[in-house]
C-alpha positions as a Markdown table, in Angstrom:
| # | Residue | x | y | z |
|---|---|---|---|---|
| 1 | Met | 0.0 | 0.0 | 0.0 |
| 2 | Thr | 1.4 | 3.5 | -0.9 |
| 3 | Thr | 2.2 | 6.0 | 1.7 |
| 4 | Arg | -0.7 | 8.2 | 0.5 |
| 5 | Leu | -3.1 | 5.2 | 0.8 |
| 6 | Val | -1.9 | 4.4 | 4.3 |
| 7 | Lys | -2.5 | 8.0 | 5.3 |
| 8 | Phe | -6.0 | 7.9 | 3.9 |
| 9 | Ala | -6.7 | 4.6 | 5.6 |
| 10 | Arg | -5.5 | 6.0 | 9.0 |
| 11 | Met | -7.6 | 9.2 | 8.5 |
| 12 | Gly | -10.6 | 7.1 | 7.7 |
| 13 | Ala | -10.2 | 5.0 | 10.8 |
| 14 | Ala | -9.8 | 8.1 | 12.9 |
| 15 | Val | -12.9 | 9.6 | 11.4 |
| 16 | Ala | -14.8 | 6.3 | 12.0 |
| 17 | Ala | -13.6 | 6.2 | 15.6 |
| 18 | Ile | -14.7 | 9.8 | 16.2 |
| 19 | Ser | -18.1 | 9.1 | 14.6 |
| 20 | Leu | -18.6 | 6.0 | 16.8 |
| 21 | Ala | -17.7 | 8.0 | 19.9 |
| 22 | Ala | -20.0 | 10.8 | 19.0 |
| 23 | Gly | -22.7 | 8.2 | 18.3 |
| 24 | Ala | -22.2 | 6.6 | 21.7 |
| 25 | Met | -22.4 | 10.1 | 23.4 |
| 26 | Gln | -25.5 | 10.9 | 21.5 |
| 27 | Ala | -27.0 | 7.6 | 22.5 |
| 28 | Gln | -26.6 | 8.2 | 26.2 |
| 29 | Thr | -29.9 | 9.2 | 27.8 |
| 30 | Ile | -30.0 | 11.7 | 30.6 |
| 31 | Leu | -32.4 | 10.9 | 33.5 |
| 32 | Lys | -33.3 | 13.6 | 36.0 |
| 33 | Phe | -33.4 | 12.8 | 39.8 |
| 34 | Ser | -35.0 | 15.4 | 42.0 |
| 35 | His | -34.8 | 15.5 | 45.8 |
| 36 | Thr | -35.0 | 18.0 | 48.7 |
| 37 | Asp | -31.9 | 16.8 | 50.7 |
| 38 | Asn | -28.9 | 19.1 | 50.9 |
| 39 | Pro | -25.8 | 18.2 | 49.0 |
| 40 | Gly | -23.9 | 15.6 | 51.0 |
| 41 | Gly | -26.9 | 14.5 | 53.0 |
| 42 | Ser | -27.8 | 10.8 | 53.2 |
| 43 | Arg | -30.4 | 11.0 | 50.4 |
| 44 | Asp | -27.9 | 12.8 | 48.2 |
| 45 | Gln | -25.3 | 10.2 | 49.0 |
| 46 | Ala | -27.7 | 7.4 | 48.2 |
| 47 | Ala | -28.7 | 9.2 | 45.0 |
| 48 | Gln | -25.1 | 9.3 | 43.9 |
| 49 | Val | -24.7 | 5.6 | 44.6 |
| 50 | Phe | -27.8 | 4.9 | 42.6 |
| 51 | Ala | -26.7 | 7.1 | 39.7 |
| 52 | Asp | -23.3 | 5.4 | 39.6 |
| 53 | Leu | -24.9 | 1.9 | 39.6 |
| 54 | Val | -27.4 | 2.7 | 36.9 |
| 55 | Ser | -24.6 | 3.9 | 34.7 |
| 56 | Glu | -22.5 | 0.8 | 35.5 |
| 57 | Tyr | -25.4 | -1.7 | 35.1 |
| 58 | Thr | -26.6 | -0.2 | 31.8 |
| 59 | Glu | -23.1 | 0.1 | 30.4 |
| 60 | Gly | -23.3 | 3.9 | 30.3 |
| 61 | Arg | -26.4 | 4.1 | 28.2 |
| 62 | Tyr | -28.1 | 6.2 | 31.0 |
| 63 | Glu | -26.7 | 9.0 | 33.1 |
| 64 | Val | -28.8 | 9.9 | 36.2 |
| 65 | Arg | -28.3 | 13.6 | 36.8 |
| 66 | Ile | -29.1 | 14.6 | 40.4 |
| 67 | Phe | -30.8 | 17.9 | 41.4 |
| 68 | Pro | -30.6 | 18.2 | 45.2 |
| 69 | Ala | -32.0 | 20.8 | 47.6 |
| 70 | Gly | -35.3 | 21.2 | 45.9 |
| 71 | Gln | -33.8 | 22.8 | 42.8 |
| 72 | Leu | -36.6 | 21.4 | 40.6 |
| 73 | Gly | -39.3 | 21.8 | 43.2 |
| 74 | Asn | -40.4 | 20.6 | 46.7 |
| 75 | Asp | -41.5 | 17.1 | 47.4 |
| 76 | Pro | -45.1 | 17.4 | 46.2 |
| 77 | Lys | -43.9 | 19.2 | 43.0 |
| 78 | Ala | -41.3 | 16.5 | 42.3 |
| 79 | Ile | -44.0 | 13.8 | 42.5 |
| 80 | Glu | -46.2 | 15.8 | 40.2 |
| 81 | Gln | -43.3 | 16.2 | 37.8 |
| 82 | Leu | -43.0 | 12.4 | 37.8 |
| 83 | Gln | -46.5 | 12.3 | 36.3 |
| 84 | Leu | -45.9 | 15.1 | 33.9 |
| 85 | Gly | -42.5 | 14.0 | 32.6 |
| 86 | Gly | -40.4 | 16.7 | 34.1 |
| 87 | Val | -38.3 | 14.4 | 36.2 |
| 88 | Asp | -37.6 | 10.6 | 36.1 |
| 89 | Phe | -36.8 | 9.8 | 39.7 |
| 90 | Thr | -37.6 | 11.2 | 43.1 |
| 91 | Val | -37.4 | 10.1 | 46.7 |
| 92 | Ser | -39.7 | 11.3 | 49.5 |
| 93 | Ala | -41.5 | 10.2 | 52.6 |
| 94 | Thr | -44.3 | 7.8 | 52.0 |
| 95 | Gly | -46.9 | 10.3 | 53.1 |
| 96 | Ser | -45.9 | 12.7 | 50.4 |
| 97 | Tyr | -47.3 | 10.2 | 47.8 |
| 98 | Ala | -50.6 | 10.0 | 49.6 |
| 99 | Thr | -52.0 | 12.9 | 47.6 |
| 100 | His | -52.1 | 10.5 | 44.7 |
| 101 | Leu | -53.0 | 7.3 | 46.7 |
| 102 | Pro | -54.7 | 8.4 | 50.0 |
| 103 | Ser | -54.4 | 5.0 | 51.7 |
| 104 | Leu | -50.6 | 5.6 | 51.9 |
| 105 | Asn | -51.5 | 8.0 | 54.7 |
| 106 | Leu | -51.9 | 5.0 | 56.9 |
| 107 | Thr | -48.2 | 4.3 | 56.9 |
| 108 | Ala | -47.9 | 7.5 | 59.0 |
| 109 | Met | -50.1 | 6.3 | 61.8 |
| 110 | Pro | -48.2 | 6.9 | 65.1 |
| 111 | Phe | -46.1 | 4.2 | 66.8 |
| 112 | Leu | -46.6 | 1.4 | 64.2 |
| 113 | Val | -43.1 | 0.0 | 64.6 |
| 114 | Asp | -40.4 | 0.3 | 67.2 |
| 115 | Ser | -37.2 | -0.5 | 65.3 |
| 116 | Tyr | -35.5 | -0.2 | 61.9 |
| 117 | Glu | -35.7 | -4.0 | 61.4 |
| 118 | Gln | -39.5 | -4.0 | 62.1 |
| 119 | Gly | -39.9 | -1.1 | 59.7 |
| 120 | Trp | -37.9 | -2.8 | 56.9 |
| 121 | Glu | -40.1 | -5.9 | 57.3 |
| 122 | Phe | -43.3 | -3.8 | 57.1 |
| 123 | Tyr | -42.1 | -2.0 | 53.9 |
| 124 | Asp | -40.5 | -5.0 | 52.2 |
| 125 | Asn | -42.9 | -7.8 | 53.0 |
| 126 | Ser | -46.3 | -6.4 | 54.2 |
| 127 | Asp | -48.9 | -7.8 | 51.8 |
| 128 | Trp | -51.0 | -4.7 | 52.5 |
| 129 | Leu | -48.3 | -2.2 | 51.6 |
| 130 | Gln | -47.0 | -4.1 | 48.6 |
| 131 | Gly | -50.6 | -4.2 | 47.4 |
| 132 | Glu | -50.9 | -0.4 | 47.7 |
| 133 | Phe | -47.6 | 0.2 | 46.0 |
| 134 | Ser | -48.8 | -1.9 | 43.1 |
| 135 | Lys | -51.5 | 0.7 | 42.4 |
| 136 | Leu | -49.1 | 3.6 | 41.9 |
| 137 | Pro | -48.3 | 2.9 | 38.2 |
| 138 | Glu | -51.9 | 3.7 | 37.5 |
| 139 | Val | -51.3 | 7.3 | 38.6 |
| 140 | Gly | -48.0 | 7.7 | 36.8 |
| 141 | Phe | -45.1 | 6.4 | 38.9 |
| 142 | Arg | -43.9 | 3.3 | 40.7 |
| 143 | Val | -41.8 | 2.4 | 43.7 |
| 144 | Leu | -38.4 | 0.8 | 43.0 |
| 145 | Ala | -37.1 | 0.4 | 46.6 |
| 146 | Thr | -37.3 | 2.1 | 50.0 |
| 147 | Trp | -34.5 | 4.3 | 51.2 |
| 148 | Glu | -34.0 | 5.2 | 54.9 |
| 149 | Ala | -34.7 | 8.4 | 56.8 |
| 150 | Gly | -35.5 | 7.0 | 60.2 |
| 151 | Phe | -38.1 | 7.8 | 62.9 |
| 152 | Arg | -39.7 | 11.2 | 63.2 |
| 153 | Ser | -38.9 | 13.3 | 66.2 |
| 154 | Phe | -39.2 | 17.0 | 67.1 |
| 155 | Thr | -37.1 | 20.1 | 67.0 |
| 156 | Thr | -38.6 | 23.0 | 68.8 |
| 157 | Thr | -37.8 | 26.5 | 70.0 |
| 158 | Phe | -39.0 | 25.5 | 73.5 |
| 159 | Pro | -38.4 | 22.4 | 75.6 |
| 160 | Leu | -41.0 | 19.7 | 74.7 |
| 161 | Asn | -41.1 | 17.2 | 77.5 |
| 162 | Ser | -44.7 | 16.1 | 77.3 |
| 163 | Pro | -47.9 | 16.9 | 75.3 |
| 164 | Ala | -48.8 | 19.5 | 77.8 |
| 165 | Asp | -45.9 | 21.6 | 76.5 |
| 166 | Ala | -47.4 | 21.7 | 73.0 |
| 167 | Ser | -50.5 | 23.7 | 73.9 |
| 168 | Gly | -50.7 | 26.9 | 71.9 |
| 169 | Arg | -47.6 | 26.1 | 69.9 |
| 170 | Lys | -47.4 | 26.0 | 66.1 |
| 171 | Met | -46.0 | 23.0 | 64.4 |
| 172 | Arg | -45.0 | 22.7 | 60.8 |
| 173 | Val | -46.4 | 19.7 | 59.0 |
| 174 | Phe | -46.3 | 18.5 | 55.4 |
| 175 | Pro | -49.6 | 17.9 | 53.5 |
| 176 | Asn | -50.5 | 14.6 | 55.2 |
| 177 | Asp | -53.7 | 14.1 | 57.2 |
| 178 | Met | -52.2 | 11.5 | 59.5 |
| 179 | Ile | -49.3 | 13.7 | 60.5 |
| 180 | Arg | -51.6 | 16.6 | 61.0 |
| 181 | Trp | -54.0 | 14.6 | 63.1 |
| 182 | Thr | -51.2 | 13.3 | 65.2 |
| 183 | Met | -49.8 | 16.8 | 65.8 |
| 184 | Glu | -53.2 | 18.1 | 66.7 |
| 185 | Ala | -53.8 | 15.2 | 69.1 |
| 186 | Ile | -50.6 | 16.0 | 70.9 |
| 187 | Gly | -51.8 | 19.6 | 71.3 |
| 188 | Phe | -50.2 | 21.6 | 68.5 |
| 189 | Gln | -51.7 | 24.0 | 66.1 |
| 190 | Thr | -50.5 | 22.9 | 62.6 |
| 191 | Val | -49.2 | 24.9 | 59.7 |
| 192 | Val | -48.7 | 23.2 | 56.3 |
| 193 | Met | -45.6 | 24.3 | 54.4 |
| 194 | Pro | -42.8 | 22.7 | 52.2 |
| 195 | Val | -39.8 | 21.4 | 54.0 |
| 196 | Thr | -37.6 | 23.9 | 52.0 |
| 197 | Asp | -39.4 | 26.8 | 53.8 |
| 198 | Val | -39.2 | 25.5 | 57.3 |
| 199 | Tyr | -35.8 | 26.8 | 58.5 |
| 200 | Leu | -36.7 | 30.4 | 57.7 |
| 201 | Ala | -40.2 | 30.0 | 59.1 |
| 202 | Ile | -38.8 | 28.8 | 62.5 |
| 203 | Gln | -36.3 | 31.6 | 62.4 |
| 204 | Gln | -39.0 | 34.2 | 61.8 |
| 205 | Gly | -41.3 | 32.8 | 64.4 |
| 206 | Thr | -44.0 | 31.6 | 61.9 |
| 207 | Val | -43.8 | 28.2 | 63.5 |
| 208 | Asp | -42.3 | 27.0 | 66.8 |
| 209 | Gly | -40.9 | 23.8 | 65.5 |
| 210 | Gln | -41.0 | 20.9 | 63.1 |
| 211 | Glu | -40.9 | 17.1 | 63.1 |
| 212 | Asn | -38.6 | 14.9 | 61.0 |
| 213 | Pro | -36.1 | 12.1 | 61.4 |
| 214 | Val | -32.8 | 12.9 | 63.0 |
| 215 | Asp | -31.0 | 12.5 | 59.6 |
| 216 | Thr | -33.2 | 15.2 | 58.1 |
| 217 | Ile | -32.9 | 17.4 | 61.1 |
| 218 | Val | -29.1 | 17.3 | 60.7 |
| 219 | Ser | -29.1 | 17.6 | 56.9 |
| 220 | Leu | -31.4 | 20.7 | 56.9 |
| 221 | Lys | -29.8 | 22.2 | 60.0 |
| 222 | Phe | -33.1 | 22.6 | 61.9 |
| 223 | Ala | -31.5 | 22.5 | 65.3 |
| 224 | Glu | -29.7 | 25.7 | 64.5 |
| 225 | Val | -33.1 | 27.5 | 64.8 |
| 226 | Ala | -35.0 | 25.0 | 67.0 |
| 227 | Pro | -32.4 | 23.7 | 69.4 |
| 228 | Asn | -34.6 | 21.4 | 71.5 |
| 229 | Val | -34.5 | 17.9 | 70.0 |
| 230 | Thr | -37.2 | 15.6 | 71.5 |
| 231 | Leu | -36.8 | 12.0 | 70.6 |
| 232 | Thr | -40.4 | 10.8 | 70.4 |
| 233 | Arg | -39.8 | 8.5 | 67.4 |
| 234 | His | -43.6 | 8.9 | 66.8 |
| 235 | Val | -43.6 | 7.8 | 63.2 |
| 236 | Tyr | -41.4 | 5.5 | 61.1 |
| 237 | Ser | -40.7 | 7.6 | 58.0 |
| 238 | Pro | -38.6 | 5.9 | 55.3 |
| 239 | Leu | -38.3 | 7.2 | 51.7 |
| 240 | Pro | -39.7 | 5.2 | 48.7 |
| 241 | Leu | -37.6 | 5.8 | 45.7 |
| 242 | Thr | -39.9 | 6.2 | 42.7 |
| 243 | Ile | -39.6 | 6.4 | 38.9 |
| 244 | Ala | -42.0 | 8.0 | 36.4 |
| 245 | Glu | -44.0 | 5.2 | 34.8 |
| 246 | Ala | -43.4 | 6.6 | 31.4 |
| 247 | Thr | -39.7 | 6.4 | 32.0 |
| 248 | Trp | -40.0 | 2.8 | 33.3 |
| 249 | Gln | -42.0 | 1.7 | 30.2 |
| 250 | Ser | -39.4 | 3.2 | 27.9 |
| 251 | Phe | -36.7 | 0.8 | 29.3 |
| 252 | Ser | -36.0 | -2.6 | 27.8 |
| 253 | Glu | -36.5 | -5.6 | 30.1 |
| 254 | Ala | -32.7 | -5.7 | 30.6 |
| 255 | Asp | -32.6 | -2.0 | 31.6 |
| 256 | Gln | -35.5 | -2.4 | 33.9 |
| 257 | Ala | -33.7 | -5.2 | 35.7 |
| 258 | Ala | -30.5 | -3.1 | 35.9 |
| 259 | Val | -32.4 | -0.1 | 37.4 |
| 260 | Leu | -34.1 | -2.4 | 39.9 |
| 261 | Arg | -30.7 | -3.8 | 40.9 |
| 262 | Ala | -29.3 | -0.3 | 41.4 |
| 263 | Ala | -32.3 | 0.6 | 43.4 |
| 264 | Ala | -32.0 | -2.4 | 45.7 |
| 265 | Glu | -28.3 | -1.9 | 46.3 |
| 266 | Ser | -28.7 | 1.9 | 46.9 |
| 267 | Ser | -31.5 | 1.0 | 49.4 |
| 268 | Ala | -29.1 | -1.2 | 51.3 |
| 269 | Phe | -26.5 | 1.6 | 51.3 |
| 270 | Ser | -29.1 | 4.1 | 52.6 |
| 271 | Arg | -30.4 | 1.9 | 55.4 |
| 272 | Asp | -26.9 | 1.1 | 56.6 |
| 273 | Leu | -25.8 | 4.7 | 56.4 |
| 274 | Val | -28.8 | 6.2 | 58.3 |
| 275 | Arg | -29.2 | 3.6 | 61.0 |
| 276 | Asn | -25.5 | 3.6 | 61.8 |
| 277 | Ser | -25.1 | 7.4 | 61.7 |
| 278 | Glu | -27.9 | 8.3 | 64.1 |
| 279 | Ala | -26.0 | 8.0 | 67.4 |
| 280 | Ala | -23.1 | 10.1 | 66.1 |
| 281 | Gln | -25.5 | 12.7 | 64.7 |
| 282 | Leu | -27.2 | 13.1 | 68.1 |
| 283 | Glu | -23.8 | 13.5 | 69.7 |
| 284 | Gln | -22.8 | 16.1 | 67.2 |
| 285 | Leu | -26.1 | 18.0 | 67.7 |
| 286 | Ala | -25.4 | 18.1 | 71.4 |
| 287 | Ala | -21.9 | 19.2 | 70.9 |
| 288 | Asn | -23.2 | 22.0 | 68.7 |
| 289 | Gly | -25.5 | 23.3 | 71.5 |
| 290 | Ala | -28.7 | 21.4 | 71.0 |
| 291 | Thr | -30.6 | 20.0 | 74.0 |
| 292 | Ile | -31.4 | 16.3 | 73.4 |
| 293 | Ile | -34.6 | 15.3 | 75.3 |
| 294 | Thr | -35.6 | 11.7 | 75.8 |
| 295 | Pro | -39.1 | 12.0 | 77.1 |
| 296 | Glu | -41.4 | 9.5 | 78.7 |
| 297 | Ile | -43.3 | 8.1 | 75.7 |
| 298 | Gly | -46.4 | 6.9 | 77.5 |
| 299 | Pro | -48.1 | 10.3 | 77.6 |
| 300 | Phe | -47.4 | 10.8 | 73.9 |
| 301 | Arg | -48.8 | 7.4 | 73.0 |
| 302 | Asp | -51.9 | 8.1 | 75.1 |
| 303 | Ala | -52.4 | 11.5 | 73.5 |
| 304 | Val | -52.4 | 10.1 | 69.9 |
| 305 | Ala | -54.7 | 7.1 | 70.7 |
| 306 | Ser | -57.6 | 9.0 | 69.2 |
| 307 | Val | -55.9 | 9.2 | 65.8 |
| 308 | Tyr | -56.6 | 5.5 | 65.1 |
| 309 | Asp | -60.4 | 6.2 | 65.5 |
| 310 | Gln | -60.1 | 9.3 | 63.4 |
| 311 | Ala | -58.4 | 7.3 | 60.7 |
| 312 | Arg | -61.1 | 4.6 | 60.8 |
| 313 | Gly | -63.7 | 7.3 | 60.1 |
| 314 | Val | -62.0 | 8.0 | 56.8 |
| 315 | Tyr | -60.2 | 4.7 | 55.8 |
| 316 | Gly | -62.5 | 2.1 | 57.4 |
| 317 | Asp | -61.3 | -1.5 | 57.7 |
| 318 | Gln | -57.9 | -0.8 | 56.2 |
| 319 | Val | -56.9 | 0.9 | 59.5 |
| 320 | Asp | -57.2 | -2.4 | 61.4 |
| 321 | Glu | -55.5 | -4.3 | 58.6 |
| 322 | Val | -52.5 | -2.1 | 58.9 |
| 323 | Leu | -52.5 | -2.1 | 62.7 |
| 324 | Ala | -52.7 | -5.9 | 62.7 |
| 325 | Ala | -49.9 | -6.3 | 60.2 |
| 326 | Ala | -47.7 | -4.0 | 62.3 |
| 327 | Ala | -48.6 | -5.7 | 65.6 |
| 328 | Ala | -47.7 | -9.1 | 64.1 |
| 329 | Ile | -44.3 | -7.7 | 63.0 |
| 330 | Arg | -43.6 | -6.3 | 66.5 |
| 331 | Glu | -44.5 | -9.6 | 68.1 |
| 332 | Ala | -42.3 | -11.6 | 65.7 |
| 333 | Met | -39.4 | -9.2 | 65.9 |
| 334 | Pro | -39.3 | -7.8 | 69.5 |
| 335 | Val | -36.9 | -5.1 | 70.4 |
| 336 | Glu | -34.3 | -6.5 | 72.8 |
């Protein structure tokens, strides 16, 4: 082959390689993941693990691009965007999805489970909850796995040692009937607002506190403005990871399997991270000046007993189905 032909051949090979690379880049699909956690928080860390695994298991055909801190909207807006096609993934407390499937409010009934292990059993293996999750594709999204946030407790501008201390105080809640009823049964006046507005609302005195898991309290720095942390653990509040049903249906079976695998592995990461971080987080909160209150739980349990009857008035027999499932798990998996 002449020197000129060799040069042309090399040039042709280079052009072909560039074209193939460009084609591969063009073929990669960007998927948007919206959440309200701050960068570096546990949800954000789990989202990065999920994104990396999706890329790995789909051989780079998909890039999950993460938008933290409510950049694309608060939790209700992100869920709405799942339905409208604005985002592909989000992760939020189960009660946030109840706007689209009201029965999911029942997962926020107070004191259903007493440990992480009981909560995982309820979310992973409860026939009732799996049955409710199976209805979500009809409204535009589906649950892939459940990430961890932990048990909800209070941060307040005043010491909260018993329900009597709640009288006349304003508590922020998210749009969830069960949480609102629980707060009102304890004695609070409730104010509904997005979690992204809460820090400033406490700082300005619009509300006197909020309730969230310790991990969220740390991530969103609520103890800076409400330094009394009362560990009631009144609701187990994990975070279903969801995908837009339209996005799911666009995947091949192989890619669906890859995304499910990434979801399961990121769930294990999230659960391990949150459970094993809680004690250190509380120590750090105390070191930073927060007052950690471990109250007598009996008065709080007594105060919210009316919530179950209130729920029966709206949800009927499902209430006792959920309570029975939770009671069976507590009996089978006692806290030592």
